[in-house]
ZARO-63220 format. One record per residue (C-alpha): z, x, y. Coordinates in steps of 0.5 Angstrom, whole numbers. Layout:
N
+-------+-------+-------+
|    c3 |    c1 |    c2 |
+-------+-------+-------+
|     Z |     X |     Y |
...
+-------+-------+-------+
This chain:
254
+-------+-------+-------+
|    c3 |    c1 |    c2 |
+-------+-------+-------+
|   336 |   235 |   169 |
|   337 |   228 |   168 |
|   332 |   228 |   175 |
|   328 |   233 |   172 |
|   327 |   228 |   166 |
|   326 |   223 |   170 |
|   321 |   225 |   175 |
|   317 |   227 |   170 |
|   316 |   219 |   166 |
|   315 |   217 |   174 |
|   309 |   222 |   173 |
|   307 |   221 |   168 |
|   307 |   214 |   169 |
|   304 |   215 |   175 |
|   298 |   219 |   171 |
|   297 |   214 |   166 |
|   296 |   208 |   172 |
|   291 |   212 |   175 |
|   287 |   213 |   169 |
|   288 |   206 |   167 |
|   286 |   204 |   174 |
|   280 |   209 |   174 |
|   278 |   209 |   167 |
|   275 |   201 |   168 |
|   271 |   203 |   175 |
|   267 |   209 |   171 |
|   266 |   204 |   165 |
|   264 |   199 |   170 |
|   260 |   202 |   174 |
|   256 |   206 |   168 |
|   256 |   199 |   165 |
|   252 |   196 |   171 |
|   248 |   202 |   170 |
|   244 |   200 |   164 |
|   246 |   192 |   166 |
|   240 |   194 |   172 |
|   235 |   189 |   171 |
|   228 |   194 |   173 |
|   225 |   190 |   176 |
|   229 |   186 |   180 |
|   230 |   194 |   183 |
|   224 |   195 |   184 |
|   223 |   190 |   188 |
|   228 |   191 |   192 |
|   226 |   199 |   193 |
|   219 |   197 |   195 |
|   224 |   191 |   201 |
|   228 |   197 |   202 |
|   221 |   203 |   204 |
|   218 |   198 |   208 |
|   223 |   196 |   212 |
|   225 |   203 |   214 |
|   224 |   203 |   221 |
|   220 |   209 |   220 |
|   215 |   207 |   214 |
|   215 |   200 |   218 |
|   212 |   203 |   224 |
|   206 |   208 |   220 |
|   206 |   200 |   216 |
|   204 |   197 |   223 |
|   199 |   202 |   225 |
|   195 |   201 |   218 |
|   195 |   193 |   218 |
|   192 |   194 |   225 |
|   187 |   199 |   224 |
|   186 |   193 |   216 |
|   185 |   189 |   222 |
|   180 |   192 |   225 |
|   175 |   193 |   219 |
|   179 |   200 |   217 |
|   183 |   199 |   212 |
|   184 |   207 |   209 |
|   182 |   203 |   203 |
|   176 |   201 |   200 |
|   174 |   198 |   192 |
|   168 |   198 |   188 |
|   169 |   191 |   184 |
|   166 |   185 |   184 |
|   169 |   180 |   188 |
|   165 |   174 |   186 |
|   167 |   175 |   178 |
|   173 |   175 |   179 |
|   173 |   169 |   182 |
|   168 |   165 |   177 |
|   173 |   167 |   171 |
|   180 |   165 |   175 |
|   177 |   158 |   178 |
|   175 |   157 |   170 |
|   181 |   160 |   166 |
|   186 |   160 |   172 |
|   185 |   155 |   177 |
|   193 |   154 |   179 |
|   193 |   161 |   179 |
|   188 |   163 |   183 |
|   190 |   157 |   188 |
|   197 |   160 |   189 |
|   195 |   166 |   190 |
|   190 |   166 |   196 |
|   193 |   160 |   200 |
|   201 |   163 |   199 |
|   202 |   167 |   205 |
|   205 |   174 |   204 |
|   211 |   176 |   206 |
|   216 |   182 |   204 |
|   221 |   178 |   199 |
|   224 |   179 |   192 |
|   221 |   172 |   191 |
|   214 |   174 |   193 |
|   213 |   180 |   189 |
|   216 |   177 |   183 |
|   211 |   170 |   184 |
|   206 |   176 |   185 |
|   208 |   180 |   179 |
|   208 |   173 |   173 |
|   202 |   170 |   176 |
|   199 |   177 |   176 |
|   201 |   177 |   168 |
|   197 |   170 |   167 |
|   191 |   173 |   170 |
|   191 |   179 |   165 |
|   192 |   175 |   159 |
|   186 |   172 |   162 |
|   182 |   176 |   164 |
|   185 |   182 |   160 |
|   187 |   189 |   161 |
|   181 |   193 |   161 |
|   178 |   189 |   168 |
|   185 |   191 |   170 |
|   184 |   198 |   170 |
|   176 |   198 |   171 |
|   178 |   193 |   177 |
|   184 |   199 |   181 |
|   178 |   205 |   178 |
|   175 |   203 |   183 |
|   179 |   204 |   189 |
|   178 |   210 |   193 |
|   183 |   211 |   199 |
|   179 |   213 |   204 |
|   185 |   216 |   209 |
|   190 |   220 |   204 |
|   195 |   223 |   209 |
|   197 |   216 |   209 |
|   200 |   217 |   201 |
|   202 |   224 |   204 |
|   206 |   221 |   211 |
|   209 |   215 |   207 |
|   212 |   220 |   202 |
|   215 |   226 |   208 |
|   219 |   218 |   209 |
|   222 |   217 |   203 |
|   223 |   224 |   201 |
|   228 |   224 |   207 |
|   231 |   219 |   207 |
|   237 |   220 |   203 |
|   238 |   212 |   200 |
|   230 |   211 |   199 |
|   230 |   218 |   195 |
|   236 |   215 |   191 |
|   233 |   210 |   190 |
|   226 |   213 |   187 |
|   230 |   217 |   182 |
|   234 |   211 |   179 |
|   227 |   209 |   179 |
|   226 |   214 |   174 |
|   232 |   214 |   170 |
|   229 |   206 |   169 |
|   222 |   206 |   167 |
|   224 |   206 |   160 |
|   217 |   203 |   155 |
|   217 |   196 |   154 |
|   215 |   192 |   149 |
|   213 |   186 |   152 |
|   205 |   184 |   154 |
|   201 |   185 |   158 |
|   200 |   192 |   157 |
|   205 |   193 |   151 |
|   208 |   200 |   150 |
|   207 |   202 |   158 |
|   213 |   204 |   161 |
|   217 |   198 |   165 |
|   217 |   200 |   172 |
|   210 |   203 |   172 |
|   207 |   196 |   168 |
|   210 |   192 |   174 |
|   207 |   196 |   179 |
|   200 |   196 |   175 |
|   200 |   189 |   176 |
|   203 |   188 |   183 |
|   197 |   193 |   185 |
|   193 |   189 |   181 |
|   194 |   182 |   185 |
|   195 |   184 |   191 |
|   187 |   187 |   191 |
|   183 |   183 |   188 |
|   187 |   177 |   193 |
|   184 |   182 |   198 |
|   177 |   182 |   195 |
|   176 |   175 |   194 |
|   179 |   173 |   201 |
|   174 |   178 |   204 |
|   169 |   175 |   200 |
|   171 |   169 |   203 |
|   171 |   171 |   209 |
|   164 |   173 |   209 |
|   161 |   167 |   207 |
|   164 |   164 |   213 |
|   162 |   170 |   217 |
|   156 |   165 |   220 |
|   162 |   159 |   221 |
|   166 |   162 |   226 |
|   171 |   156 |   227 |
|   171 |   155 |   219 |
|   172 |   164 |   219 |
|   178 |   163 |   224 |
|   181 |   156 |   221 |
|   182 |   160 |   214 |
|   184 |   166 |   217 |
|   190 |   162 |   221 |
|   192 |   156 |   217 |
|   190 |   160 |   209 |
|   189 |   167 |   209 |
|   196 |   168 |   214 |
|   198 |   176 |   213 |
|   194 |   177 |   207 |
|   192 |   185 |   211 |
|   200 |   185 |   208 |
|   198 |   186 |   201 |
|   194 |   191 |   204 |
|   199 |   195 |   207 |
|   203 |   194 |   200 |
|   198 |   198 |   195 |
|   201 |   204 |   198 |
|   207 |   203 |   197 |
|   206 |   200 |   190 |
|   201 |   207 |   190 |
|   206 |   211 |   192 |
|   211 |   210 |   188 |
|   207 |   209 |   182 |
|   205 |   216 |   184 |
|   212 |   218 |   185 |
|   216 |   216 |   178 |
|   210 |   220 |   174 |
|   206 |   213 |   172 |
|   200 |   215 |   168 |
|   194 |   210 |   166 |
|   196 |   206 |   160 |
|   192 |   208 |   154 |
|   186 |   205 |   152 |
|   187 |   200 |   147 |
|   187 |   195 |   152 |
|   186 |   187 |   150 |
|   179 |   185 |   152 |
|   183 |   178 |   155 |
|   181 |   170 |   152 |
+-------+-------+-------+
C-alpha cells in the first residue's frame, strides 16, 4: 500500500513539474504574440516573400520587363508637382529618398516608412490617396501568380494570417484610426511609387543627354526598379488581409 502511495506521489509531483514547466511556455508564447511589433513583423514578411525562390523568380521577370519599359504598372499623377512640393517643404527627405540605393532589408523598409510619414504630413493624406488611385496594373495575372505562390507556402501563408491578427486600429498619425498594417503598406506603396515617378521624370529630362542619363542611373538611381517590383508585394498583402481605403476625413498637409 505504501508503494502505491509513493507511486501516486511521484506521479503527482511529476505531473506538477510538467504543468509548471509547460505553463511558462504557453504564457511566453501568448505574451510574445501580444507584444509582437506589427511593423517589424510586416517588414520581415515582405522580405520573406521577396526571398521566396518562386516569388523571387517571378519578381525578377517583372524587374526585367520594368527595365524594358514594360513595368506592368502605370500611373497618372503629376510627378513635377510632387517633386516641387517636396523640394520646397522636405528637401532633405527628397534627396535621401532619391539617392539612397533601394535594398530588400528591414532597415530600408523602416526608413522608407518613416520618410513616407513625413512626406504624408507635408503633402497631405489626400495626396497619398489621389496618387495611389491613379495607379493601374496592366497585367493583373501577376498578382494572381504571387498570391498562388504565397498561399501554397505554409510559412508565408501563416505569416499572412498573423498579419491579419496584428492589423488593429491605430490612433497615430498619419491616417489616424486606420488599421496599423494597412497604414504602413499604404505609405510604403506611396513612397515607392512617387520615387519611381520622380526618377522616371528626371530620366526623361536627361533623355537627350545619354552620358548624364547613364551617370544618374549608374551612380544614383541604383535598383530603382526594385521599388516598382516591391509595390506588387505591398498590394498583394494589402488586398489579402482585407484592407480598405481610409475614410475621407484626410488631412490636407502643411
